[in-house]
N, C-alpha and C positions, 0 to 999 in steps of 0.2 A: 531352412538354408538360404543359400546366398545364392546368384544364376548369371547366369551374361549370356545375354540374349545375341545369336544370331541370324544374318541374314546376308542373302544374296542382295545386292543394287549394283544394276547391269553390269558393270564388266567385273567385276568387285563382289568382296567378299568382308560383311560389316559388322565388328559388333558392338556392343555396348551394354556398360557394367551401373547400371543405375544408383544412388548413393550424394550422400554429400558433395563430396566430388566427382559427376558422373566420368567414364570414360569412353571413348570413342574412337574405333581402331578399325583400318580396313587394308587388304592388300588383294591383291588381282586372283581371279580364277583362280587359275591354273598352277597357286601356292596355298589353297585353300593348307593341302592334310600339316604345312610346315605352318600354315596360319594358326589351327586348330594344339597341338602339338607345342606351340612357343603359349598357346593361352593355356592348357592343361600346364606345364613348368610354374609360370607366375605368377596362375590363381590355382594354386590345390583342395585347395579349399572352395571354389565356386563349382558348380555345376552348371556343362553348357547345355542351353537349348535351343535350334533351329526352330527359326517362326518365321510368320509372313504373317507384317507387321509396316503397315505403310511409315508411320511417323518414322522409328529407328527408321527405314531403308532411309529416307530423305534427312534424317541425321548426318548418316551417314557419306553418303550426298554431296551434303553440305562442307562438312568439314573435307571430302576431296577434292572439291572445289574449292577451298580456300587456301587448300596446300596445294593449290596447283599456281593460282595469285600472290600468293608467299615462291614462288621461287620463279613467278616471272619479273616480283619486283625486281629479286636481287640478282637474276639475272643481269638486267635493265639499271641497273644505281652499280653494278660492276662497269659498265660498260660503258659507264664517264665517267 
């Protein structure tokens, strides 16, 4: 069975779907229920597993940092 791994990453809930084209996603912890419902709707054939995995946690935090940097760069470019 295919699996999506869910982790707690600081102030976020993150998920990782392994495969040829891996998917990494996150949401604030307050949105945990909505995040899981969305995953179930989008990936009905996948089993969701909550895990404690530092590697996946670091991937999620890296994505959070990269997304923040992109937002800052876009704001900076619009201000010019």
